[in-house]
C-alpha positions as CSV (number, residue, x, y, z in Angstrom):
1,X,42.7,144.9,29.4
2,X,41.1,148.3,29.6
3,X,42.2,150.9,32.2
4,X,40.0,151.6,35.2
5,X,39.3,155.0,33.7
6,X,37.2,153.3,30.9
7,X,34.0,155.4,30.4
8,X,30.9,153.2,31.0
9,X,27.7,155.4,30.8
10,X,25.6,153.1,33.0
11,X,28.1,153.0,35.8
12,X,28.7,156.7,35.6
13,X,25.0,157.3,36.1
14,X,25.0,154.9,39.0
15,X,27.8,157.0,40.5
16,X,25.8,160.2,39.9
17,X,22.8,158.6,41.7
18,X,24.9,157.5,44.6
19,X,26.4,161.0,44.9
20,X,22.9,162.6,44.8
21,X,21.7,160.2,47.5
22,X,24.7,161.2,49.6
23,X,23.8,164.8,49.3
24,X,20.2,164.1,50.6
25,X,21.7,162.4,53.7
26,X,24.5,164.9,54.1
27,X,27.2,162.5,53.2
28,X,29.1,161.5,50.2
29,X,28.7,158.7,47.6
30,X,31.3,156.5,49.4
31,X,29.4,156.9,52.7
32,X,26.1,155.7,50.9
33,X,27.8,152.6,49.4
34,X,29.2,151.6,52.8
35,X,25.7,151.6,54.5
36,X,24.8,147.9,54.5
37,X,21.5,148.3,56.6
38,X,18.2,149.9,55.9
39,X,17.3,153.6,56.2
40,X,14.2,155.0,57.7
41,X,11.6,156.2,55.1
42,X,10.5,159.1,57.2
43,X,14.2,160.5,57.0
44,X,14.1,160.6,53.1
45,X,12.6,163.6,51.2
46,X,11.7,161.7,48.1
47,X,10.9,164.8,46.0
48,X,14.4,166.3,46.8
49,X,16.0,162.9,46.1
50,X,14.3,162.5,42.7
51,X,15.5,166.1,41.7
52,X,19.0,165.4,43.0
53,X,19.3,162.2,41.1
54,X,17.9,163.6,37.9
55,X,20.0,166.7,38.1
56,X,23.2,164.8,38.6
57,X,22.5,162.2,36.0
58,X,21.6,164.8,33.3
59,X,24.6,166.9,34.2
60,X,26.9,164.0,33.9
61,X,25.3,162.9,30.6
62,X,25.7,166.5,29.2
63,X,29.4,166.5,30.3
64,X,30.0,163.3,28.3
65,X,28.2,164.7,25.2
66,X,30.5,167.7,25.1
67,X,33.7,166.1,26.2
68,X,33.7,162.9,24.1
69,X,34.3,160.9,27.2
70,X,38.0,160.1,27.3
71,X,39.2,156.7,28.7
72,X,40.4,153.8,26.5
73,X,39.1,151.9,23.5
74,X,40.2,148.9,21.5
75,X,42.7,149.8,18.8
76,X,41.7,147.0,16.4
77,X,45.1,145.1,16.9
78,X,44.1,143.3,20.1
79,X,45.2,146.1,22.4
80,X,43.8,149.2,23.9
81,X,44.8,152.8,23.2
82,X,44.1,156.1,25.0
83,X,40.8,157.6,23.8
84,X,41.0,161.4,23.0
85,X,38.7,163.7,24.9
86,X,36.8,164.6,21.7
87,X,36.2,160.9,20.5
88,X,32.6,159.7,20.6
89,X,31.0,156.3,20.9
90,X,29.5,155.8,17.4
91,X,27.4,153.0,18.6
92,X,25.3,155.6,20.5
93,X,24.8,157.7,17.4
94,X,21.4,157.3,15.7
95,X,21.2,158.5,12.0
96,X,17.8,159.7,11.1
97,X,18.0,161.2,7.5
98,X,20.2,162.8,4.9
99,X,20.3,166.6,5.1
100,X,22.6,167.3,2.2
101,X,25.4,165.8,0.0
102,X,28.6,167.5,-0.7
103,X,31.8,167.0,-2.7
104,X,33.7,165.6,0.3
105,X,30.9,163.9,2.3
106,X,27.3,163.8,3.5
107,X,25.5,165.7,6.2
108,X,23.0,163.7,8.3
109,X,20.6,164.6,11.1
110,X,20.5,162.3,14.1
111,X,20.6,161.8,17.8
112,X,23.5,161.2,20.2
113,X,22.4,160.2,23.8
114,X,19.0,161.7,22.9
115,X,20.3,165.1,21.8
116,X,19.6,166.4,18.2
117,X,22.8,166.5,16.3
118,X,24.2,167.2,12.9
119,X,26.5,164.5,11.6
120,X,29.1,165.3,8.9
121,X,30.6,162.2,7.2
122,X,33.8,163.3,5.6
123,X,35.2,161.3,2.7
124,X,38.0,163.2,1.1
125,X,38.7,160.3,-1.4
126,X,35.3,160.8,-2.9
127,X,36.4,163.6,-5.1
128,X,38.5,161.3,-7.2
129,X,41.6,163.5,-7.4
130,X,43.0,163.6,-3.9
131,X,46.2,161.6,-3.5
132,X,46.9,159.2,-0.6
133,X,49.3,161.7,0.9
134,X,46.6,164.5,0.7
135,X,44.0,162.3,2.3
136,X,46.4,161.5,5.1
137,X,47.2,165.2,5.5
138,X,43.5,166.1,5.7
139,X,42.8,163.5,8.4
140,X,45.8,164.7,10.5
141,X,44.7,168.3,10.0
142,X,41.1,167.5,11.1
143,X,42.4,165.9,14.3
144,X,44.3,169.1,15.0
145,X,41.1,171.2,14.4
146,X,38.8,169.0,16.6
147,X,41.4,168.9,19.4
148,X,41.0,172.7,19.6
149,X,37.4,172.8,18.6
150,X,36.0,170.6,21.4
151,X,37.4,173.2,23.9
152,X,35.8,176.3,22.1
153,X,32.9,178.0,23.7
154,X,31.5,180.9,21.8
155,X,27.9,182.0,21.0
156,X,28.7,182.3,17.3
157,X,30.5,178.9,16.8
158,X,28.5,175.7,16.5
159,X,28.8,173.6,19.6
160,X,31.1,170.6,19.0
161,X,29.9,167.3,20.4
162,X,32.7,165.0,19.2
163,X,34.3,163.2,16.3
164,X,35.7,159.9,15.2
165,X,38.6,159.2,12.8
166,X,36.9,155.9,11.8
167,X,33.3,154.7,11.2
168,X,33.5,151.0,12.1
169,X,30.6,151.3,14.7
170,X,28.5,153.8,12.7
171,X,25.2,152.5,11.6
172,X,23.6,154.1,8.6
173,X,20.1,152.5,8.0
174,X,19.4,151.1,4.6
175,X,16.9,153.2,2.5
176,X,17.5,156.2,4.8
177,X,15.2,159.1,4.1
178,X,17.0,161.6,1.8
179,X,15.9,165.2,2.4
180,X,18.8,166.7,0.3
181,X,18.7,168.6,-3.0
182,X,20.7,165.8,-4.6
183,X,18.4,162.8,-4.1
184,X,19.9,159.5,-5.0
185,X,23.5,160.5,-4.3
186,X,25.7,158.0,-2.5
187,X,24.9,157.2,1.1
188,X,27.0,154.0,1.5
189,X,29.6,154.1,4.3
190,X,33.0,155.1,2.9
191,X,36.0,152.9,3.9
192,X,38.1,155.7,5.4
193,X,35.6,158.3,6.4
194,X,35.8,160.6,9.4
195,X,32.7,161.6,11.4
196,X,32.1,165.0,13.0
197,X,29.1,165.6,15.3
198,X,27.9,169.0,16.3
199,X,24.7,170.5,17.7
200,X,21.8,170.6,15.3
201,X,20.3,174.1,14.6
202,X,16.8,174.2,13.2
203,X,17.0,177.6,11.5
204,X,18.7,176.3,8.5
205,X,21.7,178.0,6.7
206,X,22.1,181.7,6.2
207,X,22.0,181.0,2.4
208,X,18.6,179.5,2.8
209,X,17.4,182.5,4.8
210,X,18.6,184.9,2.2
211,X,17.0,182.8,-0.6
212,X,13.7,183.2,1.1
213,X,14.1,187.0,1.1
214,X,15.2,186.9,-2.5
215,X,12.1,184.9,-3.6
216,X,9.9,187.5,-1.9
217,X,11.8,190.2,-3.6
218,X,12.7,191.7,-0.2
219,X,15.8,192.9,1.6
220,X,16.6,192.4,5.1
221,X,16.1,195.3,7.5
222,X,19.4,197.2,7.8
223,X,19.5,196.5,11.6
224,X,19.1,192.8,10.8
225,X,21.9,192.9,8.2
226,X,24.3,194.5,10.7
227,X,23.3,192.0,13.5
228,X,23.9,188.9,11.3
229,X,27.2,190.5,10.1
230,X,28.3,191.1,13.6
231,X,27.5,187.5,14.6
232,X,29.7,186.3,11.7
233,X,32.5,188.8,12.3
234,X,32.6,187.9,16.1
235,X,32.8,184.3,15.4
236,X,35.6,184.6,12.8
237,X,37.5,187.0,15.1
238,X,37.3,184.4,17.9
239,X,38.5,181.6,15.6
240,X,41.4,183.8,14.4
241,X,42.3,184.5,18.0
242,X,42.7,180.7,18.5
243,X,44.9,180.5,15.4
244,X,42.1,178.7,13.5
245,X,41.5,179.5,9.7
246,X,38.1,178.5,8.5
247,X,39.1,178.4,4.8
248,X,35.6,178.1,3.4
249,X,33.6,181.1,4.7
250,X,30.4,181.4,2.8
251,X,26.7,181.8,3.6
252,X,26.1,178.0,3.1
253,X,28.4,177.3,6.1
254,X,26.6,179.6,8.5
255,X,23.8,178.2,10.5
256,X,20.9,179.9,12.3
257,X,19.1,179.0,15.5
258,X,15.3,179.5,15.9
259,X,15.9,183.1,17.0
260,X,18.1,183.6,13.8
261,X,21.3,183.9,15.7
262,X,24.2,183.0,13.5
263,X,26.8,180.3,14.2
264,X,29.8,179.3,12.1
265,X,29.8,175.7,11.0
266,X,31.6,173.2,8.7
267,X,35.1,173.0,9.8
268,X,35.9,170.3,7.3
269,X,38.7,172.2,5.7
270,X,39.7,174.4,8.6
271,X,43.3,174.5,9.8
272,X,44.8,175.4,13.2
273,X,47.9,177.1,11.9
274,X,48.6,179.5,9.2
275,X,50.6,178.1,6.2
276,X,54.3,178.8,6.1
277,X,55.0,176.6,3.0
278,X,53.6,178.0,-0.3
279,X,52.6,174.4,-1.3
280,X,50.3,174.2,1.7
281,X,46.7,175.5,1.9
282,X,46.7,176.9,-1.6
283,X,44.3,177.6,-4.3
284,X,42.0,174.6,-4.3
285,X,40.5,175.4,-1.0
286,X,37.1,177.2,-0.7
287,X,34.2,177.9,-3.0
288,X,34.4,180.0,-6.2
289,X,32.8,183.4,-5.6
290,X,34.2,183.6,-2.1
291,X,37.8,182.8,-2.8
292,X,40.4,185.6,-2.4
293,X,42.5,186.5,-5.5
294,X,45.7,185.3,-3.9
295,X,44.1,181.8,-3.1
296,X,42.9,181.7,-6.8
297,X,46.5,182.5,-7.8
298,X,47.9,179.6,-5.8
299,X,49.5,181.6,-2.9
300,X,49.4,180.6,0.8
301,X,46.2,180.8,2.7
302,X,46.2,183.0,5.8
303,X,43.6,184.8,7.9
304,X,43.2,187.7,5.5
305,X,41.7,185.2,3.0
306,X,38.9,184.6,5.5
307,X,38.5,188.3,5.8
308,X,38.0,188.6,2.0
309,X,35.4,185.9,2.1
310,X,33.6,187.7,4.9
311,X,33.5,190.8,2.6
312,X,31.7,188.8,-0.1
313,X,29.3,187.4,2.6
314,X,28.6,190.9,3.9
315,X,27.6,192.0,0.4
316,X,25.4,189.0,0.0
317,X,23.6,189.6,3.4
318,X,23.0,193.2,2.6
319,X,21.7,192.6,-1.0
320,X,20.0,189.2,-0.6
321,X,21.5,188.3,-3.9
322,X,24.4,186.2,-5.4
323,X,27.5,188.2,-5.7
324,X,28.4,187.2,-9.2
325,X,24.9,186.5,-10.6
326,X,25.5,188.5,-13.8
327,X,28.7,186.4,-14.4
328,X,27.1,183.0,-13.6
329,X,27.8,181.7,-17.2
330,X,31.6,182.2,-16.7
331,X,33.8,179.1,-16.3
332,X,35.8,178.6,-13.1
333,X,39.0,179.7,-15.0
334,X,37.3,182.8,-16.5
335,X,35.8,184.1,-13.3
336,X,39.0,183.4,-11.4
337,X,41.0,185.3,-13.9
338,X,38.6,188.3,-13.7
339,X,38.9,188.4,-9.9
340,X,42.7,188.1,-10.0
341,X,43.6,190.2,-13.0
342,X,40.7,192.6,-13.5
343,X,39.8,193.1,-9.8
344,X,36.2,191.9,-10.4
345,X,34.0,192.4,-7.3
346,X,30.3,192.3,-6.7
347,X,28.6,195.5,-7.9
348,X,27.9,197.9,-5.1
349,X,24.2,199.0,-4.8
350,X,24.0,202.8,-5.2
351,X,21.9,203.2,-2.1
352,X,24.2,201.2,0.1
353,X,25.3,203.4,3.1
354,X,28.8,204.6,2.6
355,X,30.0,203.2,5.9
356,X,28.8,199.7,5.0
357,X,30.2,199.9,1.5
358,X,33.6,200.9,3.0
359,X,33.7,197.8,5.2
360,X,33.0,195.7,2.2
361,X,35.6,197.2,0.0
362,X,38.3,197.1,2.7
363,X,37.6,193.4,3.3
364,X,37.8,192.4,-0.3
365,X,40.8,194.7,-1.2
366,X,43.2,193.0,-3.7
367,X,46.1,193.6,-1.2
368,X,45.8,191.3,1.8
369,X,47.8,193.8,3.9
370,X,45.2,196.4,3.4
371,X,42.3,194.2,4.6
372,X,41.5,194.7,8.3
373,X,41.8,192.1,11.0
374,X,38.4,190.6,11.9
375,X,38.7,192.2,15.4
376,X,38.7,195.6,13.6
377,X,35.8,194.6,11.4
378,X,33.8,193.9,14.6
379,X,34.5,197.4,15.8
380,X,33.6,198.9,12.4
381,X,30.3,197.1,12.4
382,X,29.5,198.1,15.9
383,X,30.0,201.8,15.0
384,X,27.4,201.7,12.2
385,X,24.3,203.8,12.8
386,X,21.3,201.5,12.3
387,X,18.7,203.9,13.5
388,X,17.9,205.4,10.1
389,X,17.3,202.1,8.3
390,X,20.2,202.1,5.8
391,X,18.3,202.0,2.6
392,X,18.9,198.4,1.5
393,X,17.3,198.8,-1.9
394,X,18.9,197.9,-5.2
395,X,19.2,200.8,-7.7
396,X,16.0,201.6,-9.7
397,X,15.6,199.5,-12.8
398,X,18.1,196.9,-11.6
399,X,16.9,193.3,-12.0
400,X,18.1,191.0,-9.1
401,X,20.4,188.1,-10.4
402,X,19.5,184.6,-9.5
403,X,21.2,182.6,-6.7
404,X,23.8,180.4,-8.2
405,X,25.6,177.7,-6.3
406,X,29.3,177.4,-7.4
407,X,30.9,174.0,-7.1
408,X,33.1,173.9,-3.9
409,X,36.7,173.2,-4.7
410,X,38.8,170.6,-2.9
411,X,40.0,170.8,0.7
């Protein structure tokens, strides 16, 4: 039998209404419940009562959205188990359409208690090469991340709504609209998938924003470059202060709100602690083009690998171009070898301000110990002079390379 702490939305909203009524009369919810007679209509300010009830009910609903509820739930074996604060009720999740397909899952847009949300369905077994032990490790690591993520509150981190380690109550409609670039990809519900729900941001990804500029053969204003870079740097600095490694920092994983404020997203391969074992968090994590040379060489992943990826993103934001466009025909092995052994890096535009170029080169230095902490990167960006423009033009006669989307590697 479920505990008395079971979360029942309808009863909670009734509680909120009772509490609001108590405030109108100057008493509490318990006092209102104990009143068995009638009340005089001329003693009730109906306008205030409506506002009080609406305010309390909406505040309670918002609290549930962002806490996951808590309480108890059936464990599938005839008993009940404690429900984590971040776990959501999948039966209340409405899936609307497919946004994008990835190697490890599908991104949907939907609603949760009426709020627009992004739903990431993670299926690590879909890649075909993850072992049972690796899949179990990924699921455990995701639990660690969401346990911390649901308590995070930062303007440059996507707001976490909740998650579920199973999908038994998730309903994905048949013939669901597919707005992705990989139409026809699998949308069936995986057997062992995990589900992560976050706020939905309507500005698209940073990558998409840069592509729009590229297609217009334009650069972002230097002040805008610095502003976006600061948003990303502050978000990463905050994550690192909480001992969270993102492990897949790239412009595809940065979302924009309608005012083009940047928020870090996609924590599918993030980890709470830095690796101590060389066999853990090594070179199959991330996306080619953003992966640090030590990661490509199979060495342990730490926060300085995120810093390297930030340096590549900073170049991309400044140039509105793909970092290794001229080398797009290289295989994964050849490009990796060039990054590790030949110190291949994106070509620096001749007109790039020296202070900006210095930040990029420090971040992507081959020696992780030379790379600054993200906290220092924030200070360096804040010290940049944006009053004179910055001259974000590529060298004369240089043809911009095309945007190329390298295949993400495993988690």
